[in-house]
C-alpha positions, 0 to 999 in steps of 0.5 A: 499500500505504501508503494502505491501511495508513493507512486501516486504522489510521485505522479501528482508531483510530475504533473504539477512540475511539467509546466515549469519544466516546459517553460524552463526548456523554452527559455533556454532554447529561446526562439529555436524553432523548426518542427524537428525540435518536437521530436523527443528522440532529438538532442538539443545542442549548442556550439560556439566553435565554428571556425571563422576569421574577420578582416576589413573589406573595401568597395571600389564604388557603390550606387549613390543616385537613389538617395533621399539625402544630399551629403556635404562635408569632410571628416578626418580622424586618426582611425579612418583618415579623411572622408569627403562628400560632395553632391550634384543635383539639377533643378526644375522651374517653379513655373514654365515660360517665366516672365520678368519685368522689362526693367527687372533689377536683380539684387541677390541670388541664394542657394538654400538647403534644408538641413536634415541633420549632421555627423561630426564636429560642427564647430570646425568651419567648413569652406564650400564651393558651388559650381555650374554643373556641365553634365546633364543628370538623368533620373533613370540612370545609375550613378556611383559614388566615384563618378567624376562630374564636370565642373563649370563656372564657380557660382559661389563660395563661403566659409561657414560654421554649420548650424544644423539645429538653429532656426534662421531669421526671415523678416519678423519670424524664423524658419527651419534651419537652412544653409544659405550661400550667396551665388553670382547674381551677374551669372543668373541675371544673364543665364536666367532673366536675359536668356528667358527673353531671348531663348524662350524654348529653353524655359518651355518645359522641365526637360528643355530647362534641364538640358540648358541649366543642368544643375550644380555641383557642391563640394566642401574643402574643409571642416570636420562634419558631414551635413545632411540636406533634404533635396526635395523640400520647397526650402531647398532652392535657388532664389532670385530676389529682384525688383521691378525697377530701380525705383520699385522697392517691392521684391519678388522671388524667382525659385528653382526648386525640386517639389513641383511634381507629386514624385521627385523628377530631378536627380541627386547624386552623392560623391564620396572619396576616402583617403586612409593614408596615415590612418589605423586602416591598412589596405593590405588585410590578413584574410587568412588569420584575420585582424585584431580590429575591423572597420565599418564606415558609411559613405562607401567606407570600409566594411567588416568581412566575416569568413566562415571556413569550416561547417563539418560539425553541422554537416554530420548526419542527423544534424538540423540547424536551428539558429546561428548567430554572430555577436560582433563587439564594438571596439572599446573606446571607439565611440569616444570619437565616432557614433556607430551606425544604429544598424548594419546590413549583412550581405553574402559575398560569392566567388566573384565578389558580387554582394547580395542580401543574405537570405535571412533578411528576406524574412521578417524577424522578431530578433531585429538582426543587425541592430546596435545593442548596448549592455553594462559598462558601455559594452555595445555590439551587433548580433547578426542572424545567419540561420538561413544563409548558413543552412544554404551553405551547408546544403550546397556543400560550400567550402567557405562562406563570406559575409559583408557587414556594412553600415545600413543607409550608407549612402545617406549617413556618415556613421562609423565604428570599429569592430573587435576582430577574431585576432584580438587577444582580449575580446573576441566575436562570439558565435552562437549555434543551436542545433538539433541532432537525431 
């Protein structure tokens, strides 16, 4: 009888404990999934010993014509060297077939650019030059970050201290932050006001006008910041301020700007250049043993390569991959001088060097792969989920898998950071692999 009661008591205890045992297992496994883990014959295993190396990679150029931001400025640091961004854009007529008074007096011309933000130290003065663009821009063409535009006449220049967060006084009011550069009024008097009277066909429609006045090219020769501008707002424009005559003091504005259409029809292109000489970045990377530090920077800057060299453990019979992650720590101290990208993207590099988005980014994921996360003592890292991409490599028996980790939105931001590499003697990237073995 005692044995029967003990058995009943044990059975009741197990029934009560089952839910706690289940939730305990679920917590350990996290989001491990795939239907196979329901099989009671499977072993749930973890490993952090998949071999890999990390090093820094470089692109010759990247497409930069599909951007919603104009980037302008210069950055310099001992870690990354010198980086510059210039831009080219064309303008539209606010009104086709414009007319001007016979005795119009042009008082001034301004280029106004609506700030969207900045990166770097805006207390350092920046010298800016604005040129007439000699190349026609086409919205349906792809332009790259190293495109060589033909600069024509210098239309204006200024040395400014950027104020991307300061509202601009206009009359008795203030308006949103603007960069304002005075342009050559004699050029625009001849090119716009006088030319509209003698060559009306160049102002008959937008396409004819863009063939005539192809736009501007803007560059910065100094400074230590990158300024962000909105190319499609009404505030981004070339404004001609004129009077009807010498005696009439009523000012009128003729505006070239880019929001005449429900969809943008003017082209904008960012142009990037990077000089790593004298910096901590070496162009000759150790792709066999890896590096102690790797780098990630927007504006066609460097990126981190993670190269996996052996998946033999996961190719064993009966092994099913449930989750594959790599944690890339930010190098301690780097964020004292730089702001890391808030998110990075992962691309697979094939044998020809072509880069495409990894399989995992084609699916909605609750893990927010690639987001910058911060822990205690300012520890920061990126966690990249590679489950589907690694699974494909295993199925195809790929000998190596190379992943490029790049700053997301790299053509419209300037963020940069340094990553702890596999050859670092102290802190290292971490592999987290969960798999099922039957």
